[in-house]
TORKOL-293897 format. One record per atom (N, C-alpha, C): x, y, z; residue in one letter. Coordinates in steps of 0.02 Angstrom, whole numbers, plus 32768, in hexadecimal, padded with zeros to 4 digits. Each point is the difference from the previous one (the first is absolute). Layout:
<pts>
XYZa...
</pts>
This chain:
<pts>
08F4B9627F7Am802A80388017m7FE28025803Bm7FBF7FF8800Aa7FDD80298031a800F7FEA8048a80068030802Cr80007FF28047r7FB77FF78016r7FF37FDE8037p7FBA7FF38015p7FD5803E8003p801D80388017e7FD7803D8007e7FF080217FBDe801E7FE87FC9q7FF1801A7FBFq7FC97FDA7FDCq7FE97FCA801Di7FCB7FD87FE2i7FBC801F800Fi7FD780067FCDt7FBE801E8008t7FD87FDB8036t7FE580238031p7FDC7FDE8036p7FBF7FE07FE7p7FEC7FCB8021v7FC07FE07FF1v7FCB801E802Dv7FC27FF07FF1g7FCA8018802Ag7FDA80397FE1g7FD080188026d7FD280347FE8d801A80458015d802680207FD4w801A8043800Ew7FF2802E7FC5w7FFE8040800Dn7FF480327FCCn804080227FE9n802C800E8031v803E80237FF2v80397FDB8021v80347FF27FD9w803F7FE6801Cw803180398000w800F801B803Bl802A803B8007l80467FEA8016l8030800A7FD4i80467FEF800Fi802580408011i801180098040l802780398017l80477FE7800Cl802E80137FD4a80437FE48004a803480327FEBa803D7FF68017g8037802E7FF0g80197FF87FB9g802D802E7FEEr801D7FFE7FBDr80257FBE7FF5r7FF67FE27FC5g80247FC37FEFg7FE37FC1801Eg7FC780048022w7FE17FC5801Fw7FE87FCE7FCCw7FEF80187FC4g7FE47FD57FCCg7FB780107FF2g7FEC803E800Ek7FBA80137FF7k7FEB7FFD7FB6k802B801B7FD4t7FEF80037FBAt7FF87FB97FE3t802F7FD48010m7FFC7FBC7FE6m7FC17FDD801Bm7FEF800D803Ft7FC47FE1801Dt7FC280187FDBt7FFA80417FF5g7FC780197FDCg7FFD7FE87FB8g803A7FFC7FDFa80037FEA7FBBa7FE97FB87FF9a80197FD5802Df7FEE7FB97FFBf7FB77FF58012f7FE680238031d7FB97FF98011d7FD580137FC4d801280377FDFt7FDB80177FC5t80027FCC7FC8t803B7FE77FF1m80087FCF7FCAm7FDA7FC0800Fm80097FE6803Di7FE17FC08011i7FB480057FFDi7FE580378019y7FB880087FFFy7FE780047FB8y8021802A7FD6a7FEA80097FBBa80067FC07FD8a80337FD7800Dl80097FC27FDBl7FCF7FC98017l7FF080008040n7FD37FCD801Bn7FB680107FF5n7FF1803E7FECn7FBB80157FF8n7FF6801F7FBBn7FF17FD87FCDp7FF7801A7FBCp7FCC80387FFDp800D802E7FD2e7FD380397FF4e7FFB802F803Ce80307FFE802Ds7FFE802C803As801E80447FEFs7FEF80328029r801980457FF9r802480128040r804080117FF9v80298011803Av801E80467FF7v7FF8802A8032a801C80447FFEa804280018025a803180237FE4v803F800E8022v8006804C8005v7FFF8019803Ev80008049800Bv804080138025v8026802E7FE3v80408016801Cv8000804D8006v8031801C8022p7FFF80498009p7FFF80287FBFp802A7FEE7FCEt800380257FC1t80047FCF7FC6t7FF480197FC2f80067FD57FC6f80477FE77FF6f803080288013g80467FEB7FFCg800D7FC3802Bg7FDD7FFA8039d80087FC6802Bd7FE67FC07FE1d7FD080057FD2l7FE97FC57FDCl80397FE37FD6l8021802C7FDBr80367FEA7FD4r803D7FE98027r801180268035r803F7FF38023r7FFB7FCC8037r7FC37FF6801Av7FF97FD5803Bv7FCE7FC77FF6v7FBF80117FFCa7FCC7FCD8002a7FFE7FD37FC3a8007801D7FC4f7FFF7FD97FC3f80467FEE7FE9f802B80327FF6g80407FF47FE0g803D7FFE802Eg7FF780058041g80398001802Dg80207FBC8009g80377FFF8026v80257FC1800Av7FD77FCE8028v7FCE80178024s7FD47FD28025s7FB980047FE5s7FF580227FC8g7FBE800C7FE6g7FE27FC47FDCg7FC280087FE9i7FDA7FC97FE2i80227FE47FC2i8016802B7FD3l801C7FE97FC1l80437FDB800Al8020800D8038k803E7FDC800Fk7FF37FB5800Bk7FC67FF0801Dw7FF27FBC8014w7FCC7FDD7FD5w7FD880267FDCl7FCA7FE27FD8l801D7FDB7FC3l7FF47FBF7FF9p80197FDC7FC6p7FE3801C7FBFp802980057FCEd7FEA801F7FC1d7FC47FDB7FE2d7FFD7FBD800Ae7FC97FDA7FE2e7FBD800E8022e800180238039c7FC280118022c7FE0803F7FE4c802580267FD7l7FE5803D7FE2l7FD37FEE7FC5l7FCE80297FF4l7FD47FF87FC6l8028800F7FC1l7FFE7FD17FD0k802780087FC3k7FD880287FCDk8025801F7FD3g7FE080267FCAg801880478000g7FF880207FC6r801780447FF9r7FDA802F802Fr802780288026g7FE1802F802Eg7FE67FE08040g800D7FBF8009q7FE87FDE803Cq80397FF98032q7FF37FD98035g80347FF98032g8008803F802Ag803C801A8004y800D803B8029y7FFE803F7FD4y7FDA80328016s7FFD80417FDEs801A80358030s803A801D7FF0s801D8033802Bs7FD880417FFCs7FE1800E7FC7s7FDA803E7FF8s7FBE7FFC8027s7FDF7FC77FFEa7FC17FF88024a800B7FE88048a803E7FEB8010q80117FE58041q7FD07FC68011q7FFF7FCF7FD2e7FD77FC58009e80287FC17FF0e7FF27FCA8024i801D7FBF7FF2i7FC57FD07FF3i7FFC7FE67FC3r7FCB7FD17FEEr801C7FB98000r7FDE7FD38022l80177FBB8006l7FDB7FD37FCFl801D7FC57FF4y7FE47FD17FCFy7FBB7FE88014y7FEF80018042n7FC07FE68018n7FCA80358003n800E803B7FE3g7FCE80367FFFg80038030803Ag802C7FF38031s8006802E8039s8024803F7FEBs7FF180368022l801C80427FF1l801B801F8040l804080147FFEi801F80258037i800880487FE9i7FDF802E8022q7FFF80477FECq8027802A8032q802B802B7FE7g8028802B802Ag7FE280468007g8001801C803Bf7FE68042800Ef80318025802Df7FFE80437FFBa8029802B802Ca7FD280248031a80148002803Fa7FD880228033a7FFD804B7FF5a802C801A7FD3t7FFE80487FF1t7FC280127FD6t7FDD7FCE7FE4e7FC4800D7FD8e7FC77FD4801Be7FE68011803Ap7FCB7FD7801Ep7FC17FFA7FD6p7FF380337FD6e7FC37FFE7FD7e80017FC77FCDe803B7FE97FECr80057FC87FD1r7FE67FBF801Er7FFA7FFE8041l7FE67FC48021l7FB480008003l7FE180357FE9r7FB780007FFBr7FEB7FD77FC3r7FD27FD38008g7FE77FDA7FC7g80197FB97FFEg80437FF37FFEp80187FBB7FFCp7FEC7FD7803Dp7FF67FBF7FF5q7FF07FD28036q80357FCA8004q800A7FE4803Cf80367FD1800Af7FEC7FC7802Ff80237FC77FF5h7FFA7FC8802Eh803380068039h803980207FF0r803780028030r8029803F7FF3r802680168031a802A803B7FF7a80407FF88029a8034801D7FE4w804080068024w8012804A8003w8007801A803Cc80128046800Bc80478002801Cc802D80217FDEd804680038016d80118044801Dd802380018038e8016803D8022e7FC680318009e7FC97FE6801Bv7FC480298008v800C803B8030v802E7FF9802Ea800E8037802Fa801F803B7FDDa801A7FF67FC3a802080377FDAa7FD1801C7FCBa7FC27FEA7FFDw7FD1801B7FCEw7FF28049800Ew800780297FCCf7FF480478009f7FB6800F800Af7FD57FD87FE0y7FB780098009y7FE47FC18021y7FFA7FFF8042p7FE67FC48022p7FBA7FEE7FE9p7FDA80307FE3e7FBD7FF07FE9e80007FCE7FC7e803A7FF57FE2a80057FCC7FCCa7FEE7FBC801Da800F7FF5803Ff7FF07FBF801Ff7FB47FF88005f7FDC80358010d7FB77FFC8003d7FE37FF07FBCd801A80217FCBq7FE87FF37FBDq800C7FB77FECq803A7FE58014l800F7FBB7FF1l7FCF7FD28024l7FF2800D803Fm7FD27FD68026m7FBA7FFE7FE2m7FEA80397FE4f7FBE80017FDFf7FFE7FD07FC5f80397FF77FDEg80027FD57FC5g80137FB8800Fg80157FF2803Dl80147FBC8013l7FC17FDA8015l7FDB7FE77FCEr7FBE7FE48010r7FEE7FC47FD4r802F7FE47FDCl7FF27FC67FD5l800F7FBF8025l7FDC7FCC7FEEg800D7FBE801Dg7FE17FF88045g800A7FC5801Ce7FE37FF18041e8027801E803Be8041800B7FF6n802980188038n8037802E7FE7n7FEE803D7FEBp8034802F7FE8p802E8014803Ap80427FFF7FF3q8031800D8035q803680317FE7q801E80228030c803480327FF0c803F7FF08028c80397FFF7FDDv80417FF58020v802580438000v80178014803Ai802380408007i80477FF38019i8031801A7FDCt80467FF98014t801D80468009t80178010803Ct80178045800Bt802F8004803Ct802F802F7FFCt80248016803Bt7FD480348022t7FF07FF8803Fp7FCC802A801Fp80168046800Fp7FCE802B8004k800980458019k7FC6800D8030k800A802E802Ep7FCB800D8031p7FC9802D7FE6p7FE77FF07FC4n7FCA802A7FE4n7FBC7FDF800Cn7FCC80247FEFe7FBC7FEA800Fe7FEF7FC07FDBe80157FFA7FC0l7FEF7FC57FD9l80207FC1801Fl803F80038012t80227FC7801Et7FDD7FEA8040t7FF08030802Br7FE17FEF8040r7FBA7FE27FF5r7FDB801B7FD0s7FBD7FE77FF3s80027FB97FE4s80327FF17FD7l80067FBC7FE4l800F7FCD8036l802A80138030i80117FD18037i7FC17FEF8028i7FD58032800Bk7FC47FF68029k7FC57FE37FD9k80077FFD7FBDr7FC97FEC7FD5r7FEA7FB8800Fr7FBE7FF58005t7FE67FBD800Bt800E7FD57FC2t80177FC3800Cg800F7FD37FC9g804680077FE5g802C80238025t804580097FEAt802E7FCE8023t80297FDF7FD8v80367FD6801Bv804180277FF9v8024800B8037v803C80288001v803E7FD48006v802F80097FD2t80417FDE8003t803680358009t802B7FF88031r80358030800Er80447FE07FF6r803080297FECg80437FE67FF7g803380377FF9g80407FEE800As803680317FFAs802C7FF17FC5s802980307FEEt80317FF77FCAt802B7FC2800Ct80117FF3803Ef80307FCC8010f7FE27FBA7FFCf7FBD7FFB7FF8d7FE17FBF7FF5d80177FE17FBEd8015802B7FD1n80147FE87FBEn804C80057FF7n80247FFB8037a804980097FFEa80237FD07FD0a7FE47FC47FF7a80207FCF7FD5a800380167FB7a7FD3802E7FEDn7FFD80167FBAn801780487FF6n801D801E8034l801780457FFBl804B8003800Bl802080307FE1a804980078006a8014800E8048a802C7FD8801Dp8015800C8046p801C8046800Cp8026801A7FCFa801D80438009a7FC980358003a7FCC7FF87FD6a7FC880308001a7FDB7FFD8042a7FF47FC38019l7FDD7FF98040l8028801F8039l80427FF67FFFq802A801C8034q7FFF804C7FFEq8001801C7FC3q7FFF80497FF9q7FBE801C8019q7FC87FE07FEFl7FBF80178017l7FFC7FFC804Cl80197FCA801Ck7FFD7FF88048k802980358024k803C800E7FE6e802B8032801Fe7FE280467FFDe7FE080107FC8k7FE780447FF6k7FBC800C8021k7FD57FCD7FFEy7FBA800D8014y7FEA7FD9803Ey80267FCF8018d7FEA7FDA803Ad7FFA802E803Cd7FC77FFD8022g7FF4802A803Bg7FE280437FF1g7FF780117FBFt7FE0803F7FEEt7FB67FF57FF0t7FDA80368002r7FB97FFA7FEEr7FF97FEA7FB7r8029801C7FD4l7FFC7FEE7FBAl80107FB57FF6l80307FE78025g80107FB97FFCg7FC87FD5801Ag7FE180158037r7FC87FDA801Br7FC77FFB7FCEr7FF680357FD9q7FCB7FFF7FCEq80147FDB7FC1q803A80107FE4e80137FE77FBEe801E7FB98003e80207FEF8037l80207FBE8006l7FD57FCF8027l7FE280188038y7FDB7FD3802By7FB480087FFAy7FEA802E7FD4a7FB980077FEEa7FD38010803Ca80198028802Ee7FD780168037e7FD3803B7FEAe7FC380008018v7FD380397FF6v800A802D803Cv802480377FF6l801680298038l7FCD80368012l7FFB800D8040d7FD780378018d802A80408004d7FDF80398002d8023803F8008d802380018044d803880238003i80268006803Fi7FE380398029i7FF27FF1803Fe7FE48033802Ce803280398009e7FE9803D7FF5g802A803B8007g802380157FC1g7FFC7FD87FCAa802180127FC1a7FDF803D7FE1a8028802B7FE1l7FE5803C7FE1l7FD77FF07FC1l80147FCB7FDDw7FDD7FEC7FC4w7FDD7FBD800Cw7FC87FF57FDEs7FDF7FBF8001s7FF87FE87FB8s7FF57FBF7FFAw7FF87FE37FBDw7FC680207FDBw7FC8800C8023s7FC4801B7FDFs800C80477FE6s802A80278023m800F80447FEAm80237FFF7FBCm802A7FCE7FF5i80257FFB7FC1i7FD67FDF7FCAi7FE37FC78010e7FDB7FD97FCFe7FC180257FE8e7FE08025802Dg7FC280227FEFg800980387FCEg803E80187FF7s800C80387FD2s802C7FED7FC6s800D7FC17FF7r802D7FEA7FC9r7FE0800D7FBCr802980157FD0l7FE8800E7FBCl802C7FDB7FCEl7FE67FF97FC4s802A7FE87FC9s801C803E7FDCs80387FF77FDCd801E80397FDFd7FD6801B7FC7d7FCC7FD97FECq7FD280197FCCq7FD08034801Cq7FFA80038042n7FCF802E801Fn8020803E801En803E800E7FEDl8022803B801Bl7FE380407FE3l7FF980348029p7FEC80417FE6p803D80237FE1p7FF6803D7FE9e803980287FE9e802D800E803Be80417FF27FF8l802F80098037l802280447FFAl800180268037q801C80437FFFq804980018015q80127FD78031r80467FFE8017r80147FB9800Dr803E7FEF7FEFi801B7FBE800Ci80468008801Fi800D7FDB8035v804280048020v801C7FB98009v80427FFD8000v80247FC38011v8021800C8043v7FEE7FD98033a8019800B8043a80337FCA8013a80378016801Fl80367FD38014l80088000804Cl80097FC5801Cd80167FFA8046d80417FD87FFDd803980217FF5p803F7FDC7FF3p80187FD7803Cp801B7FC67FF2a80207FD78034a8043801F8011a80147FF9803Fv803F801E8017v803B7FDB7FE2v7FFA7FBD7FFBt80367FD87FE4t7FE67FD87FC4t802E7FDF7FDDs7FEC7FDB7FC4s801B7FB88000s800E7FE6803Cg80197FBC8004g7FC87FCC7FFEg80127FC18006d7FCF7FCA7FFDd7FCE80048039d8015801B8039d7FD48003803Ad7FDE80448008d8007802B7FD0s7FE480448005s7FB57FFF7FF3s7FE080368015d7FB880097FF0d7FF7800E7FB6d7FC27FF97FEAe7FF180127FBBe7FF7804C7FFCe8008801B7FC4t7FF180467FF4t7FB880057FE8t7FD780228027g7FBA80087FECg7FFA802F7FC4g7FDC7FE97FCDi7FF580297FC4i7FB67FFA7FEEi7FDB80368006i7FB880017FF3i7FF080377FCEi7FD67FF07FD0v7FE680317FD0v7FB7800D8012v7FEF803F800Aa7FBB80118012a7FEB80407FDCa7FBF800A7FFBa7FE580387FDAa7FC5801F8023a7FF3803F7FEEr7FC480238016r7FD5800C7FC3r7FBF7FED8005g7FD380087FC8g7FDC80438000g7FDF800E7FC9e7FDB803F7FFAe7FC680038032e7FEE7FC6801Cn7FCB7FFD8033n801B80098047n804180128005d802180098040d80017FC0802Ad80027FC77FDEe800D7FC18021e80437FE67FE9e80197FCB8020f80457FEB7FF7f80047FB87FE8f80347FF17FD8y80057FC07FDEy80477FE58006y80067FC5801Dv80417FDE8005v80087FD87FC0v803280127FD8l80087FE37FBDl80327FC77FFDl803580028029e80317FCB7FFDe80297FFE8040e80117FC28013d802F7FF58036d803D7FDF7FE1d803780257FFAa803D7FE67FE0a80387FF78034a7FEE7FF6803Ft80307FF88036t80327FC97FEFt803F800D800Fm80347FD17FECm803B80048031m80287FCA8001k803F80008024k8036800B7FCCk802280398004a803180117FCCa80328032801Ba8035800A7FDAs803180348010s7FE180447FF4s801E80368019p7FE680437FF2p7FF8800D7FB5p80307FEA7FD8d7FFA80097FB8d7FC47FDA7FE5d7FF37FC4801Bg7FC87FD77FE9g7FBD801F800Eg7FF580168040w7FBE801D800Ew7FF780457FE1w803680257FF8a7FFB80417FDFa7FEC7FF77FB6a801E7FD07FDEr7FEE7FF37FBAr7FB77FEA7FFAr7FEA7FD7802Fk7FBA7FEB7FFFk7FD1803B800Ak8010802D802Da7FD6803A800Ca7FFC802C7FC2a8038800B7FDFv800080297FC3v7FD87FDC7FC8v80087FBF7FFCe7FDA7FD97FCEe7FB58008800Be7FEA7FFD803Fl7FB98008800Fl7FE980477FF4l802C8030800Dy7FF080467FF3y7FEB80097FB6y80267FE17FD3h7FF080067FB9h7FC57FD37FEDh7FFC7FC5801Dk7FCA7FD17FEFk7FBB801F800Dk7FFA80248037y7FC0801C8014y7FFA804A7FF0y8034801C7FDFn800080487FF2n7FF380268041n80257FEF8033a7FF5801C8042a801680498004a7FEA80218036d80118046800Bd804480078023d800E7FD2802Fr804080038022r800C7FC18028r803F7FF98015i80147FCC802Ei800980208044i7FE67FDF8034i800A80198044i80217FC88028i802A80138030a80247FCE8026a800C80178047a7FF97FD0802Fe8011800E8045e804D80018006e801A80348021v804980088002v801B80028048v7FDA7FE78030n801880018045n80427FDB8009n80077FC97FDBn803D7FD98007n803580127FCCn7FEA800B7FC2g802F800B7FCAg801380487FF4g7FDA8030801Cg800E80467FF5g800280127FB6g802E802D7FEFd800580177FBAd80197FC87FD1d801A7FCA801Cl80187FCA7FD6l7FC97FE47FD4l7FC27FFB801Bv7FC97FE47FDAv7FF480297FC1v7FFE80428008e7FF5802A7FC5e80397FFA7FCEe803D7FFC8018r80397FFA7FD3r7FFD7FBF7FD8r7FEC7FCA8022v7FFB7FC07FDDv7FCB80037FC9v7FC6801C8011v7FCA80057FCEv8015802B7FC6v801E803A800Er8012802F7FCBr803D7FE77FD8r80257FD1801Bt80357FE27FD9t7FE37FD97FC5t7FC57FE2800Ci7FDE7FDB7FCAi7FE380307FCEi7FDA80328019e7FE180327FD5e7FE8803A802Be8002803C7FE5r7FEA803A8026r7FB480087FF9r7FDD7FD98026v7FB780028000v7FE8802C803Av7FC380197FFEp7FE580268039p80017FD4803Fp8019801E8036y800D7FD9803Cy7FF1802A803Ey7FE37FE08033s7FF680228040s80147FD18038s8021801D8033a80137FD9803Ba7FCD800C8037a7FF17FCB8026v7FD38007803Av80247FE5803Dv7FF5801F8038r80217FEC803Er7FCB7FEF8035r800C7FCB8024a7FD17FE98033a800B80288040a7FDB80378007s80058029803Cs7FD17FE78036s7FD07FD47FEDr7FD17FE38030r80067FB47FFDr7FE57FDF8032g80047FB88004g7FD97FDF7FC8g80107FC17FF2k7FE17FDB7FCAk7FB47FFB800Ak7FEA7FF4803El7FB97FF9800Dl7FDB80417FF0l801D80398015v7FE080407FF3v7FFA800E7FB6v80337FEC7FDAr7FFE800A7FB7r7FCD7FD27FDFr7FFA7FC4801Ba7FD57FCE7FE0a7FB6800A800Da7FEE801D803Ae7FBA80058013e7FD680277FCEe8016803B7FE6p7FD780237FCFp7FF67FD87FBFp80327FD87FEDi7FF97FD97FC4i7FCF7FC6800Bi80047FE1803Ba7FCF7FCC8010a7FB9801C8001a7FFA803F8015a7FBD80208000a7FE680097FB9a802C800F7FD0l7FEB80047FBAl7FE57FBD7FE8l80217FCA8014y7FE77FBD7FEEy7FBC7FF4801Fy7FF88014803Fe7FC07FF58022e7FC880267FDFe8011803A7FE3q7FCE80287FDCq7FF57FE87FB8q80217FC87FEDr7FFA7FE37FBDr801A802F7FCAr803480268011k801D802F7FD0k80407FE77FE1k80187FC58015v803C7FE37FE4v7FEE7FBE7FDFv80167FF77FC2h7FEE7FC47FDAh80407FDD7FE7h80047FC0800Ch80357FD77FE2h7FE77FE77FBCh8027800B7FCBv7FE77FEE7FBEv800A7FB67FF0v80227FDD802Bk80057FB77FFCk80157FE88045k800E7FC08005e80127FE48041e804C8007800Be8012801E8038f804680068014f80097FD98041f800C7FBF7FFAk7FFE7FD4803Ak802D80168039k803F800E7FF1e8030800E8036e7FF58045801Ee7FEE80307FD7l7FEF8042801Al7FC27FFB802Dl7FCD7FDE7FE9e7FC27FFC8027e800B7FD98040e802C7FCF7FFFd80107FDB803Cd8022802E8034d802D802C7FE9q801F8030802Eq7FCC8030801Dq7FD280157FD6l7FCE80318018l7FD47FE28036l7FE47FC57FF3i7FD07FE48030i80237FE1803Di80437FFD7FFEs80267FE6803As801B8038802Cs7FFC803E7FE9y802280368024y7FD4801B8039y801B7FFD803Ct7FDD8019803Bt802D80328024t7FE58026802Fp802A80308025p803B7FE08024p7FFD7FBF800Ct80367FDF8024t80317FDD7FD1t7FF680057FBEs802C7FDF7FD1s8047801C8005s80317FD38000k804680158006k80267FFB7FBEk7FE47FDB7FD0s80237FF77FC0s7FFC80407FD7s802A80047FCDs8000803A7FD4s7FDF7FED7FBDs7FC0800D7FF8p7FDC7FEB7FC5p8011802D7FC4p802D7FEA7FD5d801980297FC9d7FCA80147FCEd7FD57FD07FEEr7FCB80107FD0r7FCF8031801Er7FED7FF4803Fl7FD2802E8022l801D80468003l804080078011d801F80428005d7FFD80247FBDd80127FDD7FCAa7FFF80207FBEa7FB980147FEDa7FCF7FD68010l7FBA80117FF3l7FEB803E8026l801280048040v7FED803A8028v801F80407FE4v803F7FFD7FECw801F803B7FE3w7FDD80157FBFw7FEF7FCF7FD6a7FE0800F7FC0a7FBC8021800Ba7FD77FE3802Cl7FBD801B800Al800080408029l80328008802Bt800780408024t800F80387FCEt802F7FF37FD3e801080327FCCe7FC480117FD6e7FDA7FCE7FEAl7FC7800C7FD4l7FC680218024l7FF67FF08040s7FC7801C8024s800E80478019s803F8011800Bq801080438019q800A80327FC7q80127FE67FC5r800C802C7FC7r7FD77FE67FC6r7FCC80257FEDs7FD47FEA7FCBs801D80087FBBs8032802C7FF9g801B800F7FBEg7FDA80367FDCg7FCA8019801Ek7FD980357FE1k801A80438017k7FFF80347FD5p801780428015p7FD0801E8033p801D8023802Fs7FD780228033s800A804B7FF9s7FC980247FF3w800480487FF5w7FE78026803Cw802480358010r7FEB802B8038r7FFF80487FE7r7FC78021800Ai7FF980467FEBi7FFD802C803Di802C80318003s8002802B803Cs7FF980497FE9s
</pts>
């Protein structure tokens, strides 16, 4: 089934780095390399490291292209409690080999174990890149321990260092290399929506993109301050910000919907990007839903185009606290103070928001497009940064 570029390279290499677009076949390639090595080398130890433990179950071990999908049942070690253990995230083979699953969210678990081989999936999305260092310390068994990395690239430090690493073999590919095994309608939809965009160049064609000269935001400004939702401080104010689309037809813009918060430490947290293409009733219902989901303080919306209609639509759904904002200054002037907060490391994304972040790092003073997600983000953070929600007392 493999295409030539999916075959494990021969020769003396330390890392096989596969930088490829969505749907290229990265997971199947990593799964088969892991299985073949473990079956051909009795008593071997192979690590499989993925972004989260959920990814082990859904992708690397139990997914439609994962190891258990292809591993013949007779290759598993027989006996009670043997074979595959979902609780221990281990696969034991009949020849004594052990495939162990790890999550990059817990790099300390990689201290101690030793391995002959490793498969790292979506390493560019690892929340703790130091997990890769811990893995490398343990990859020391046998005469030639090797690591296979399958990932859609991002312009972060780990990706760039892996490309330059001595002993690395790099394989590149796009989503469309695997067109024979992907739904034509899905490919057409992806091409229509993302072809020619920075996000498409990264996610479909696997380009490692540089920052755009003159852009207000850079990748490092966002990535360097990213947090997990487990590390959030006490939140003092939460708002749902809307940048409504003027029309609701098939060719209309999306309505930007961003949920953001201000913490007790006076820093800011982007909690959700729920931007959608919908009718006024659709985006208003979504905004009210998010208002309750996050126990927000209010909904705010830009009304330059919709005027009082926006408020009426929202209040038709429910009479929630609402504020209208009007763009009295240009988009660039409004965005610059918010970009400065990012530069000061005061804004944190609690997870990855691919399309929002693509709009941010693509926006320059000469941009002519109307970035809906960016606009909603700027309104949310402007509201939170200008109004702390704390009472102000004056004694005269």
